[in-house]
N, C-alpha and C positions, 0 to 999 in steps of 0.2 A: 606499472612496472616498478619493482622495488629498486632502490638505489644501491650502488655498490657497497656503501657503508652499512645499509640495512642488511644486505646479504651477508656481509662479514659478521655482523652481530648475531644473525640467526645461526650461522655456521658455528660460531664460538659457543653459543648457548647450547646447541645440539651436542657438541663434543663434551661440554661440561656435564650435561644431563646424562649422557650415555656413560661417561666415566663414573658418575655418582651412582648410577644403578648397578654397575658392575661392582663397585666398592661395597655397596650395601648388601648385595647378594653374597659377597665373600664374607663380610663381617657377620652377617646374620647366622652363618653356619660355622663360625670359627670357635665357638665355645666347646669345652669338653662336656658331653651330655650322656645321660643314661637313657637307653631305648629298649623297649617302649617306655613311654613316660608315665604310664599308669599300670597298676596291678591290683589284684584283689587281696584284701586283708585275710590273713590266715592261709594263703595259698603258697605254693612253690612256684617260682618264676625263673625264666631264663632272661637275663638282661645283658645288653651290650654297652660297654663304655666306649663311646665314639670319640676319637681323638684326632682332630684336624691339626695340621701344621700351619701356624699363623705367620711364621717367619719366612723371609725371602732368601736368607743366606745361611740358614742353620737347619739341621735335622732334629726331630724329636727323638731322643734316645732312651728315655725312661718315663714310666708312668707309675705313680704311687696312688692307690685308692685306699682311703681309710673308711672302714665300716663302723657305723655308729655303735658305741658301747652302751648307750642308754636303751637301745632296742637290739640286743645281740641276736644273732642268727645261729640256730643249732646246726644247720647244714649249709656248707659253702663248698662248691667245687668249681674248678677253673678249666676251661677248654683250651687245649694247647694252640698256640699261634706260631706258625712256622717262622723261624728266625729269632723268636723271643723266648726268654726264660722267665717263668713265673715263680715268685717266692711268696709263700703264704705264711703269715705270722699268726700264731694262736696265743692268746693271752688269758691269764686268770682274771675272771671278772671280779670287780670290787664287791659285788653282792650277787650271790647265786640267784638264778632265775628259775622259777617253776615252769615246767613245760609238760605236755601230755606224756612225754616219754620219761619224765622224771625231773631231777634237778640239774640245771645247766650251770656248771662252774667255770668252764672254759669256752671260748668262742674265737672265731677268726676275726681279727681286728684290723688287718692290713694285708693288701696284696700289691706286690711290686712286679712290674714287667720291665725287663731290660735286655740288652744284647742285640736288639734290632734297631731299625731306624725308620722314621716317617719323613720322607723328603718334602721340601716345599711344594705346596699345591696338592698334597696327598693327605689321606686320612687312613686310620686303622681302627678296627673294632676289636675289643677284648671281651669275650663272652664269659659270663659267670652264672652258674645255677645256684639259687639260694632260697632259703625258706626254713620253717614256715614264716611268712611275713607277719609282723606284729598286728594285733587287733586293737590296740589302744592308742594309735596315732594315725593321722591321715597323710603324713609325709615322712620320707627317709632321705636325709642328706648324706652324700658320700663325698667328703672333702678329698680333693685330688691335687697332686703336684705333678706338673709337666716339665720335664727337664730337656733342654736343648743342647746340641753339641758345642755351642759356644759358652756353656756354663750357666746360662740364664735358667731360672726356675720360676715358672708361673704357678701361683697357688690359686686353685679354683676352690675357694672356701667360703665365699660370701653367701649369706642367706638370700635367695631370690625373692622372698616375700610372696606377695600375691600376684606377681607378674606385671603389675602396673608400672613399676619403675625398676627395671632390671639393673643390678649393680654391674660394675665393670668385669668382675671375675666371679660369676655365680657358681655355686657348687652344684655338681650333678645331683638332681633331685627326683626321686620316685614318688609319685602321688599314689596313695592307697585309698581304694574305694571300699565301702562296706560290703561284706560278704553277701553274695546273692543279689546285689543291686543291678548287675548286668552291665554296669559302666565299664568294667574291665574284664568282661567274661573271657575274652581271648588273650588278654595280656598276661594273666597269671595262670600257673599250672597247678590245679588241684588234683587229687587222686582220680577224680572223674573227668578231668579236662582232657581234651584231645590235643596232643602236641601240634598237629597240623593247624589247628585253629590259632594257636599262639604264633606259629611261624607265619601264617597269613597276615596277622596283625602287624608283625614286625616288618614284613615285606611291604605292606601297604604304607606304613610310616616312612620307610626308606624311599619308596617310589614317589610319594607326595613331595618329600623334601627335595628329591632330585629334579622333579618336574618344575617345582617353583624356582629352584636355583637356576635351572636351564632357561626358563622363561625370562628371569631377571637378567641373566648374562646375555641372552639373545637380544632383548630390548636394548641393552647397553651397547652391544656391537652395532645394531642398526642405527642407534643415535650417533655413535662415533662416525659411522660411514656417511650418514646424511650430513653431519657437520663437516666432514672432510670434503664432501662433494660441494657443499655450499661455499666453503672457503676457496676451493679450486676454481669455481665459477667466478667468484668475486675477483680473484687474482687475474684470471684470463681476460675479464672485461676491463680491468685496470690496464 
């Protein structure tokens, strides 16, 4: 039979472990990200900028997404989000870019969503259709600024690198796969692509993330419950 001291220790460890799992599950999904995470070079794609609220006592009130000027996009359109106003900034490029449709001298360089709010413990997705995606790079970084109601601005602008050592504030990054490789066949929309396929890919990505998050939180809650039970038993024996 375990001693009362041993029971207390087990209970405390279980509580700490459970709380740690909950904290990890929350932190792992707290970054501003672009989804799906991959698309095909040269394609048109619909991406969602997913914005979770990391704060306990402030709402997210604005999101600014900067589009890369070294790989400008000829076509950018924004899906309306109820309660939010989108402002699109078009700038003259320092150097014209040759495209299939001719010479591109201006492109969308920034999108700002404001007027709405994302409360603590919630997230919002902002959809953008863009393309054609560049064919001379395998990544596109979209540096973003997240503003809170208390005036705090979190800049998601650090290069995530190869993913082995993620920085504190990584920029939302879209990985581009070679055309016809099949790695992102359902992530990007080409003229021959089926929109339903891209929608299925995005739904699958969302579902997987939610399942993993739910499992992590569930394990954490069980750990806390077991720890509380152990502490209660130890106290009753005392």
